[in-house]
C-alpha positions in Angstrom: 132.9 -26.1 42.5 129.2 -26.4 42.2 127.4 -28.5 44.6 124.9 -30.5 42.9 121.5 -31.4 44.6 120.4 -34.7 44.3 117.1 -36.7 45.1 117.8 -37.1 48.7 118.9 -33.7 49.2 116.0 -32.9 47.9 114.1 -34.2 50.7 116.1 -33.3 53.4 115.5 -29.9 52.2 111.6 -30.0 51.8 112.0 -32.1 55.3 114.0 -29.3 57.1 111.6 -26.6 55.0 108.5 -28.2 57.1 110.6 -28.4 60.3 111.8 -24.5 60.5 108.4 -23.1 58.9 105.2 -25.5 59.7 106.2 -25.6 63.5 107.9 -22.1 63.9 105.6 -21.7 67.2 106.7 -24.5 68.7 107.9 -24.2 72.4 111.6 -25.5 73.6 110.3 -28.3 75.7 107.7 -30.1 73.0 110.6 -30.0 70.8 112.9 -31.7 73.2 110.7 -33.9 73.7 109.9 -35.2 69.9 113.7 -34.6 68.9 114.7 -36.8 72.1 112.1 -39.3 71.2 113.1 -39.7 67.7 117.2 -39.2 68.6 116.6 -42.5 71.0 114.6 -44.4 68.5 117.1 -43.8 65.9 120.2 -45.0 68.1 118.3 -47.9 69.8 117.3 -49.0 66.0 120.5 -49.1 64.8 122.0 -50.8 67.4 119.5 -53.5 67.5 119.5 -53.6 63.4 123.0 -56.1 63.5 121.0 -58.4 66.1 118.0 -58.7 64.6 118.6 -59.4 61.0 121.6 -61.9 61.8 119.3 -64.7 60.6 118.0 -62.9 57.2 119.3 -65.0 54.5 118.5 -61.9 51.7 120.7 -58.9 51.5 118.4 -56.8 50.4 116.0 -58.3 53.2 118.7 -57.0 56.0 119.0 -53.4 54.4 114.7 -53.8 54.4 114.3 -54.5 57.7 117.0 -52.4 59.1 115.6 -49.3 57.4 112.4 -50.6 59.0 113.3 -50.9 62.8 115.9 -47.7 63.0 113.5 -45.1 61.3 110.3 -47.2 62.6 111.3 -47.0 66.2 112.7 -43.1 65.6 109.0 -42.4 64.4 107.4 -44.1 67.4 109.4 -43.0 69.9 109.4 -39.3 68.4 105.5 -39.5 67.9 105.5 -40.8 71.5 107.7 -37.7 72.6 104.9 -35.3 71.1 102.0 -37.1 72.2 103.5 -36.1 75.9 104.7 -32.9 75.0 101.5 -31.7 73.5 100.2 -32.8 77.1 102.9 -30.5 78.9 102.3 -27.6 76.4 99.5 -25.6 78.1 101.6 -25.5 80.8 105.1 -24.8 79.3 103.2 -21.8 77.7 101.6 -20.4 81.1 104.7 -20.8 83.3 107.3 -17.9 83.9 109.6 -19.7 82.2 107.7 -19.4 79.1 109.9 -16.4 77.3 113.1 -18.3 77.6 111.7 -21.7 76.2 110.4 -19.6 73.3 113.9 -18.3 73.0 115.5 -21.5 73.0 113.3 -23.0 70.4 115.2 -21.7 67.1 118.4 -22.6 68.2 117.7 -26.0 69.5 115.8 -26.2 66.0 119.3 -25.3 64.2 120.8 -28.0 66.8 118.3 -30.6 66.2 118.9 -30.7 61.8 122.6 -30.8 61.9 122.3 -33.3 64.7 120.0 -35.3 62.4 122.0 -34.8 59.0 125.2 -35.9 60.7 123.6 -38.9 62.1 122.0 -39.9 58.5 125.7 -39.1 57.2 127.4 -41.9 59.7 124.0 -44.8 59.0 122.1 -44.3 55.4 124.9 -44.9 53.2 125.4 -48.3 54.8 122.2 -49.6 54.4 121.9 -52.6 51.4 119.5 -50.9 49.3 121.5 -49.9 45.6 119.5 -47.2 44.7 119.3 -45.4 48.1 123.0 -46.3 48.9 123.7 -44.3 45.6 121.7 -41.3 46.4 123.2 -41.5 49.8 126.9 -41.6 48.5 125.5 -38.7 46.0 124.1 -36.4 48.5 125.9 -33.4 49.5 124.4 -32.5 52.4 125.2 -35.9 53.9 129.0 -36.1 52.0 129.7 -32.7 53.8 128.2 -33.7 56.9 130.3 -36.6 56.8 133.6 -34.8 56.4 133.2 -32.0 58.5 131.3 -34.1 61.6 134.1 -35.3 64.0 134.6 -39.0 64.6 131.3 -40.4 66.7 130.7 -43.7 68.7 127.8 -44.2 66.0 130.5 -44.8 63.2 131.3 -48.6 65.1 127.3 -49.4 65.1 127.3 -48.3 61.2 130.5 -50.5 60.6 128.2 -53.3 62.1 125.0 -52.8 59.5 127.3 -52.1 56.4 125.9 -54.7 54.0 129.4 -55.7 53.3 130.3 -56.7 57.0 127.1 -59.4 57.2 128.4 -61.5 53.9 129.5 -61.5 50.4 126.7 -59.1 48.5 126.8 -57.6 44.9 130.7 -58.2 44.8 132.4 -60.8 42.5 134.9 -61.7 45.3 134.8 -62.3 48.2 134.9 -59.1 50.7 136.2 -60.4 53.7 139.3 -58.5 54.5 141.9 -58.3 52.4 145.6 -60.4 53.5 149.3 -60.5 51.8 150.8 -63.9 52.8 151.8 -64.2 49.1 153.8 -61.1 48.3 157.2 -62.3 48.4 159.8 -62.3 46.0 160.1 -59.0 45.5 164.0 -59.0 46.0 164.9 -55.2 47.1 161.6 -54.3 46.5 160.4 -56.4 50.0 160.9 -53.8 51.9 158.6 -51.3 50.0 156.2 -53.9 48.8 156.2 -55.0 53.1 155.3 -51.5 54.3 152.9 -50.2 51.4 150.6 -53.6 51.2 148.0 -52.6 53.5 147.4 -48.9 51.5 146.7 -50.7 48.4 143.1 -51.1 48.1 140.7 -53.2 45.6 138.3 -50.9 44.3 134.3 -52.4 43.1 132.0 -50.4 40.8 128.6 -51.7 40.9 126.4 -50.6 38.0 123.2 -51.3 36.2 125.7 -53.1 33.3 127.8 -55.1 35.6 130.0 -55.1 38.5 133.4 -53.4 37.7 136.7 -54.0 39.7 140.4 -52.4 39.9 142.5 -51.3 42.6 143.7 -48.0 44.4 145.9 -46.9 47.0 145.5 -44.3 50.1 147.2 -41.5 48.8 145.7 -39.4 52.3 144.1 -40.0 55.0 140.5 -41.3 54.3 141.5 -40.4 50.2 142.0 -43.5 47.7 143.5 -42.8 44.4 142.0 -45.0 41.4 141.5 -44.5 37.6 138.3 -43.0 36.5 137.5 -46.1 34.1 137.3 -48.2 37.0 134.2 -46.5 38.5 132.5 -45.5 35.2 128.9 -45.6 35.4 129.3 -47.0 39.0 125.9 -46.5 40.9 127.7 -47.5 44.3 131.6 -47.9 44.7 133.4 -49.9 47.2 136.9 -50.3 48.9 138.3 -53.2 50.4 141.2 -52.9 52.8 142.6 -55.5 55.4 139.9 -54.6 57.7 136.6 -54.9 55.7 134.5 -53.4 52.4 133.3 -50.0 52.8 131.4 -47.9 50.6 133.1 -44.9 49.0 132.1 -41.8 47.4 134.0 -40.0 44.5 134.8 -36.6 45.5 136.8 -35.9 41.9 136.3 -37.8 38.7 138.7 -36.4 36.1 138.0 -38.4 32.6 140.7 -36.6 30.8 143.5 -37.8 33.0 141.9 -40.8 33.8 142.1 -40.3 38.0 139.1 -40.7 40.1 139.6 -39.3 44.2 137.2 -41.7 46.5 136.6 -40.8 50.1 135.5 -42.9 52.8 135.4 -42.3 56.6 136.5 -45.7 57.2 139.8 -46.2 55.7 142.6 -45.7 58.6 145.6 -47.2 56.4 149.0 -45.3 56.5 148.9 -42.9 53.0 151.6 -44.0 50.4 153.3 -40.6 49.6 153.6 -39.5 46.2 157.2 -38.9 44.4 158.2 -35.0 44.3 160.9 -36.4 42.2 161.3 -36.8 38.3 161.1 -40.3 37.3 163.2 -41.1 34.4 163.6 -44.2 31.5 165.9 -46.7 33.3 164.9 -46.4 36.6 163.7 -49.3 38.4 159.7 -49.5 39.3 157.2 -52.3 40.7 153.4 -52.4 40.2 151.4 -53.6 43.0 147.7 -54.1 42.1 144.6 -56.7 42.1 144.5 -58.3 38.5 140.9 -59.8 37.4 139.8 -59.0 41.2 142.0 -61.8 42.9 144.9 -61.3 45.6 147.2 -58.6 45.6 150.3 -58.9 42.8 153.3 -57.4 41.8 155.3 -56.7 38.9 158.7 -55.4 38.6 160.1 -53.5 35.7 162.0 -50.8 34.1 160.6 -47.5 33.6 160.7 -46.6 29.6 160.5 -43.7 27.8 158.0 -44.9 25.2 155.2 -43.2 24.5 151.3 -44.8 24.0 148.1 -42.7 22.5 145.7 -42.0 25.2 141.8 -42.0 24.7 142.0 -39.5 27.2 142.6 -36.4 25.4 145.1 -35.0 28.6 147.4 -38.2 28.5 150.5 -37.7 26.6 154.2 -38.0 26.7 154.6 -35.5 29.0 152.4 -37.0 31.9 152.7 -40.9 31.1 155.3 -43.2 31.2 155.8 -47.2 30.9 157.1 -49.8 32.8 158.6 -52.9 31.3 156.0 -54.9 33.6 152.3 -55.6 33.5 149.9 -57.1 35.8 146.4 -57.6 33.9 142.8 -56.4 34.3 141.7 -55.2 37.5 145.3 -53.7 38.5 144.2 -50.3 37.1 144.5 -47.5 39.3 147.1 -49.5 41.4 150.1 -47.9 41.9 153.8 -48.2 40.7 156.6 -47.6 43.3 160.1 -46.5 43.3 162.7 -48.0 45.8 162.0 -45.1 48.4 158.1 -46.9 48.8 156.9 -43.3 46.9 154.2 -43.3 43.8 155.9 -42.7 40.8 152.9 -43.3 39.1 149.1 -44.7 38.9 148.5 -48.0 36.7 146.6 -47.0 33.9 146.5 -49.3 31.6 148.5 -52.8 29.9 149.8 -53.3 26.0 152.5 -55.7 24.9 154.1 -56.7 28.0 154.3 -53.3 29.2 151.9 -50.8 31.3 151.3 -47.2 31.4 151.6 -45.5 34.7 150.2 -41.7 35.0 152.8 -39.2 36.6 152.4 -38.1 40.2 152.1 -34.6 39.0 148.8 -35.0 37.6 147.8 -37.0 41.1 148.6 -34.3 43.5 147.1 -31.5 42.2 143.8 -33.7 42.2 144.1 -35.2 45.6 144.3 -31.7 47.4 141.3 -30.7 45.2 139.7 -33.7 46.8 140.8 -32.9 50.5 139.5 -29.4 50.0 136.0 -30.5 48.7 133.1 -31.2 51.0 130.6 -32.3 48.3 131.0 -35.5 46.0 131.8 -35.6 42.3 128.5 -35.8 40.1 128.1 -39.6 38.5 126.2 -41.2 35.8 123.7 -43.5 37.6 123.4 -46.8 35.1 126.1 -45.4 32.8 127.9 -47.8 30.4 131.5 -47.9 31.5 134.3 -46.5 29.3 137.3 -48.1 28.0 141.0 -47.0 29.4 143.4 -47.0 26.4 
């Protein structure tokens, strides 16, 4: 697993190099005043952004205004801090504490760099400027910082300036939190449906060709499983659950098995367990998903052993099953469950009134890989979406 470096990573590395080496003789007090002003402006801009864009009609303009406000205030107050520091610099150097002052400078530089990347990781991905959002979602530095850093109060502010918390944006459906009031009539599966409905999510991928949509489910904390073809070619990926809509970052994309594993810091619903027992033909199952990007729907059936020819070269009779019921386009990536509420398959494709599902043994290894992976999967910006079967 070799980390990729995108344009945003390159920009961050250049800025860090300038910060560390071009100002190598900066005193601690000088750094403290400059970075203190920068961080104060950054936090102030982030807090003011939701209010400032409240009456802005265009979502793109909201993103631009948010960026200008956040980084404009950060640069302005940072400059003020540096100017104040310049006035104090000579006094600091000639003071009897100058040796300690310089000793603290380098550790503080490292601390400032780490904190800056953490703040960027929790805010920059939420601005509604599609190209920049793609870079932020694909940044190895920001992704790693997002997964490693503890939860902070800044996340709540980041949530407020998320474009999909403003209003409807690029999505082909209403991005309000999902509701499941109409999921009734599941018979013996009703308790299963009620217990897992909040963890079955809607997936949207936006690219330069069109807007794709599909389904998915929470398989581990902050981890969502869907089909690779659902997000194929997407420049930005979004997850909708019952609390809101959030940007997501692909951690694993395996086109051979047609599985993608996504990460989103804000997904807080309980994971659905992957079945550890072998499902056999004749077992009952229920499939959940969002056909045609609409409401959550279900389809009950019986598992069959019918084999299908797949365009994904590692899918075949040994790792797929079929269910004698189908939901339709848009349900790809959703779960098929047994009576214990465990995932016995990932919805992949339908045909002739049947649904092809991918066995959980395939998914488990990819989820484990995503848990340990700190950087995003490589994606193709503006690529043409692929088909499933």
